[in-house]
Rosetta silent file (secondary structure, phi, psi, omega in degrees, C-alpha in Angstrom):
SEQUENCE: MGQNTERSLVKVGTTSLAKRMDPLEEYVAPAADIVETSNAFMVKLDVPGIPKESISVNTLPDRLQVKGLAQKLHHENVNVLLSEIPNMNYYREFHLGKGIDPERIEAYHQDGVLSIILPKNASMIAREIPIK
SCORE:     score description
SCORE:     0.000 S_00000001
   1 L     0.000  138.860 -179.146    0.027    0.003   -0.011 S_00000001
   2 L   -72.604  165.425  177.342    1.266    3.464   -0.866 S_00000001
   3 L   -74.666  137.480 -175.264    2.029    6.178    1.621 S_00000001
   4 L   -94.773  139.218  174.359   -0.947    8.399    2.492 S_00000001
   5 E  -134.916  145.424  179.442   -0.545   12.155    2.408 S_00000001
   6 E   -90.416  141.572  174.624   -3.015   14.870    3.206 S_00000001
   7 E  -133.753  129.824 -179.264   -3.800   17.652    0.730 S_00000001
   8 E   -77.075  137.654 -179.373   -5.965   20.624    1.537 S_00000001
   9 E  -105.912  -41.756 -178.525   -8.765   21.186   -0.978 S_00000001
  10 E  -125.319  126.675  178.071  -10.680   24.157    0.336 S_00000001
  11 E  -126.210  141.601  168.116   -9.085   26.902    2.390 S_00000001
  12 E  -118.217  106.951 -173.997  -10.383   30.052    4.054 S_00000001
  13 L    68.010 -126.030  179.066   -7.341   32.082    5.106 S_00000001
  14 L   -98.039    1.306 -176.291   -5.058   29.507    6.664 S_00000001
  15 E   -96.744  127.829  176.177   -7.775   27.080    7.702 S_00000001
  16 E   -82.378  124.681  175.353   -8.434   23.964    5.568 S_00000001
  17 E   -91.017  -23.493 -179.492  -12.135   23.192    5.256 S_00000001
  18 E  -144.298  137.204  175.925  -11.649   19.993    3.233 S_00000001
  19 E  -126.897  156.711  179.995   -8.764   17.605    2.924 S_00000001
  20 E  -132.023  140.129  177.251   -8.215   14.627    0.722 S_00000001
  21 E   -93.208  131.030  179.094   -5.906   11.670    1.360 S_00000001
  22 E  -134.253  144.320  -26.145   -3.616   10.741   -1.591 S_00000001
  23 L   -87.050  141.268  168.521   -3.043    8.037   -2.712 S_00000001
  24 L  -107.367  115.407 -174.780   -5.274    5.480   -1.118 S_00000001
  25 L   -64.700  -35.041 -179.318   -4.982    2.441   -3.335 S_00000001
  26 L   -94.839    3.131 -178.323   -8.234    0.897   -2.457 S_00000001
  27 L  -130.271  150.500  174.638  -10.304    4.058   -2.321 S_00000001
  28 E  -117.261  136.025  175.109  -11.298    6.837   -4.697 S_00000001
  29 L   -78.321  115.180  179.896  -12.089   10.352   -3.455 S_00000001
  30 L   -68.000  149.403  175.755  -15.603   11.172   -4.520 S_00000001
  31 L   -65.119  144.416 -176.385  -16.284   14.552   -6.135 S_00000001
  32 E  -138.972  149.421  170.432  -17.737   17.009   -3.674 S_00000001
  33 E  -117.956  141.526  176.035  -19.517   20.358   -3.544 S_00000001
  34 E  -129.272  124.898  176.629  -19.458   22.385   -0.344 S_00000001
  35 E  -127.494  158.982 -178.169  -21.914   25.238    0.091 S_00000001
  36 E  -119.526  136.644  166.985  -22.768   27.572    2.989 S_00000001
  37 L  -112.675 -177.655  175.644  -26.098   28.830    4.228 S_00000001
  38 L   -67.553  -22.180 -175.617  -26.671   31.176    7.160 S_00000001
  39 L  -111.418  -13.980 -174.097  -27.182   28.226    9.497 S_00000001
  40 E  -160.250  166.534  163.599  -25.029   25.425    8.111 S_00000001
  41 E  -102.706  148.993  174.045  -22.540   24.078    5.616 S_00000001
  42 E  -123.635  131.599  176.026  -23.676   21.380    3.213 S_00000001
  43 E  -112.201  130.598  175.688  -21.373   18.827    1.639 S_00000001
  44 E  -117.810  127.860 -178.277  -22.607   16.849   -1.372 S_00000001
  45 E  -118.360  136.996  175.883  -20.654   13.814   -2.479 S_00000001
  46 E   -88.632  107.750 -177.439  -21.047   11.953   -5.699 S_00000001
  47 L  -131.035   65.461  179.007  -21.158    8.215   -4.801 S_00000001
  48 L   -60.411  137.826  173.295  -22.718    6.354   -7.807 S_00000001
  49 L    80.227    3.075  176.853  -23.435    2.685   -7.332 S_00000001
  50 L  -105.431  115.566  178.834  -23.018    2.766   -3.534 S_00000001
  51 L   -70.341  155.235 -176.990  -26.169    1.855   -1.616 S_00000001
  52 H   -51.255  -38.759 -174.339  -27.113    3.743    1.515 S_00000001
  53 H   -69.912  -16.223 -178.255  -26.416    0.690    3.699 S_00000001
  54 H  -103.040   12.631  179.544  -22.790    0.623    2.506 S_00000001
  55 E  -108.941  136.529  171.930  -21.953    4.264    3.436 S_00000001
  56 E  -125.336  134.147  179.216  -20.660    5.314    6.798 S_00000001
  57 E  -120.585  120.424 -173.884  -20.390    8.869    7.996 S_00000001
  58 E  -127.983  144.603  169.332  -18.371    9.400   11.174 S_00000001
  59 E  -105.240  134.309  172.834  -17.163   12.331   13.185 S_00000001
  60 E  -117.245  171.634  177.964  -13.741   12.167   14.743 S_00000001
  61 L   -54.184  111.300  177.455  -12.049   14.916   16.689 S_00000001
  62 L    69.304   15.185 -175.646  -12.155   17.886   14.276 S_00000001
  63 E  -142.956  147.437  171.929  -12.857   15.636   11.268 S_00000001
  64 E  -113.210  128.324 -177.772  -15.764   14.213    9.251 S_00000001
  65 E  -119.586  134.755  179.025  -15.008   10.842    7.573 S_00000001
  66 E  -129.165  127.581  175.619  -17.037    9.323    4.808 S_00000001
  67 E  -128.355  137.859  171.630  -16.597    5.775    3.416 S_00000001
  68 E  -129.287  125.289 -174.780  -18.603    4.007    0.780 S_00000001
  69 L  -105.851  126.559 -178.951  -18.029    0.375    0.000 S_00000001
  70 L   -72.074  144.433  173.477  -18.968   -0.869   -3.514 S_00000001
  71 L   -93.308  155.218  178.578  -21.114   -3.893   -3.938 S_00000001
  72 L   -68.402  136.361 -178.878  -20.247   -6.600   -6.513 S_00000001
  73 L   -83.211  -25.508 -172.168  -22.031   -5.844   -9.797 S_00000001
  74 L  -126.538  151.862  171.353  -22.057   -9.441  -11.019 S_00000001
  75 L   -73.889  156.800 -175.987  -22.652  -12.820   -9.412 S_00000001
  76 L   -64.387  -27.136 -173.317  -19.740  -15.140   -9.050 S_00000001
  77 L  -101.052   35.988  177.768  -21.157  -17.695  -11.514 S_00000001
  78 L  -118.204  154.370  171.548  -21.512  -15.412  -14.590 S_00000001
  79 L   -96.538  104.392 -175.312  -19.196  -14.970  -17.573 S_00000001
  80 L   -77.293  117.185 -177.902  -18.480  -11.259  -17.806 S_00000001
  81 L   -89.852  -33.634  177.532  -18.099  -10.395  -21.517 S_00000001
  82 L  -147.892  135.050 -176.706  -17.458   -6.707  -21.100 S_00000001
  83 L  -137.207   97.678  175.893  -16.721   -4.719  -17.923 S_00000001
  84 L  -108.331  -13.996 -177.894  -16.500   -0.953  -18.135 S_00000001
  85 L   -79.030  116.805 -177.790  -18.242   -0.012  -14.951 S_00000001
  86 L   -72.907  142.633  174.044  -15.579    0.555  -12.271 S_00000001
  87 L   -98.908   93.697 -173.886  -16.179   -1.115   -8.883 S_00000001
  88 L  -111.616  141.237  168.762  -14.935    1.664   -6.606 S_00000001
  89 L  -100.657  146.324 -175.835  -14.823    2.179   -2.920 S_00000001
  90 E  -114.912  146.842  172.781  -14.999    5.825   -1.812 S_00000001
  91 E  -150.468  132.915  179.606  -13.249    7.613    1.022 S_00000001
  92 E  -150.081  143.506  175.773  -13.142   11.304    1.918 S_00000001
  93 E  -127.363  142.376  176.171  -12.264   13.332    5.044 S_00000001
  94 E  -127.291  140.091  176.981  -13.209   16.886    5.858 S_00000001
  95 E   -74.278  127.021  171.274  -11.807   19.174    8.570 S_00000001
  96 L   -99.141  117.917  176.562  -14.537   20.298   11.035 S_00000001
  97 L   -75.880  172.329 -178.923  -13.822   23.687   12.458 S_00000001
  98 L   -68.538   -7.843 -178.574  -14.874   24.752   15.909 S_00000001
  99 L   -88.387    0.546 -179.752  -17.897   26.459   14.397 S_00000001
 100 E   -96.430  142.947  176.805  -19.623   23.150   13.585 S_00000001
 101 L   -97.878   93.696 -171.098  -22.065   21.468   15.962 S_00000001
 102 H   -65.496  -20.233 -179.593  -21.106   17.695   15.552 S_00000001
 103 H   -72.930  -16.961 -175.074  -24.110   16.529   17.593 S_00000001
 104 H  -113.217   15.371  179.796  -26.520   17.920   14.982 S_00000001
 105 L   -71.920  133.729  178.194  -24.893   16.627   11.774 S_00000001
 106 E  -125.249  151.267  175.582  -27.344   14.875    9.431 S_00000001
 107 E  -132.439  144.824 -179.797  -26.802   12.800    6.219 S_00000001
 108 E  -134.437  145.472  175.889  -29.136   11.922    3.396 S_00000001
 109 E  -128.215  125.107  177.076  -28.655    9.640    0.364 S_00000001
 110 E  -153.367  130.492  177.848  -30.617    9.916   -2.790 S_00000001
 111 L    51.359   45.490  178.214  -29.891    8.964   -6.392 S_00000001
 112 L    76.456    8.118  175.871  -26.139    8.391   -5.898 S_00000001
 113 E  -120.293  128.386  174.275  -25.605   11.647   -4.063 S_00000001
 114 E   -99.263  125.766 -179.591  -24.792   11.832   -0.356 S_00000001
 115 E  -114.138  129.549  178.973  -25.727   15.119    1.320 S_00000001
 116 E  -120.424  125.577  177.848  -24.322   15.981    4.737 S_00000001
 117 E   -97.677  121.359  178.764  -25.674   18.957    6.718 S_00000001
 118 E  -108.471   87.952 -174.115  -23.135   20.507    9.047 S_00000001
 119 E   -64.882  141.291  179.549  -25.019   22.871   11.374 S_00000001
 120 E   -82.582  153.111  172.940  -23.123   25.883   12.667 S_00000001
 121 L   -67.292  152.006  179.244  -22.717   26.529   16.391 S_00000001
 122 L   -52.641  -32.919 -179.789  -24.828   29.438   17.683 S_00000001
 123 L   -69.100  -20.166  179.535  -21.620   31.510   17.931 S_00000001
 124 L   -93.433  -14.960 -174.862  -21.075   31.268   14.133 S_00000001
 125 L   -83.810  129.093  177.244  -24.620   32.203   13.064 S_00000001
 126 L   -70.562  137.917  173.771  -25.025   35.859   12.134 S_00000001
 127 L  -136.374  147.906  179.432  -27.806   37.607   13.946 S_00000001
 128 L   -85.136  135.931  177.088  -29.139   41.085   13.640 S_00000001
 129 L   -93.601  121.170  178.497  -28.909   43.234   16.751 S_00000001
 130 L   -73.379  145.102 -179.186  -31.960   45.314   17.293 S_00000001
 131 L   -93.986  123.207 -179.395  -31.394   49.068   17.891 S_00000001
 132 L   -99.003    0.000    0.000  -33.165   50.361   20.977 S_00000001
């Protein structure tokens, strides 16, 4: 197995918001979109061919870890004549800053896309101060 090295993908100032491990021989880093709303960050990962039951989303200290394990496409007792569909396992890690509430993270899977909602801590949410 090759040596794993971290590479920052998204930075704000000197803080990495997303990191990727390279190279992981048995895993592929799924494509991701990261968007921000006033209350949360949302991570969308492209995980085609991975059923919901084969995906794990875990929080570690300051990190969000996503793994998706591919299912076999063909039964053992078939003669495969052409095979162009890659059988890939997915792995991706993201840095969780102190502004994320890890207890309220939610994940949804639909049509090969994994959506992870990362709610902001109350201290990160902008609020308007009324003038008296």
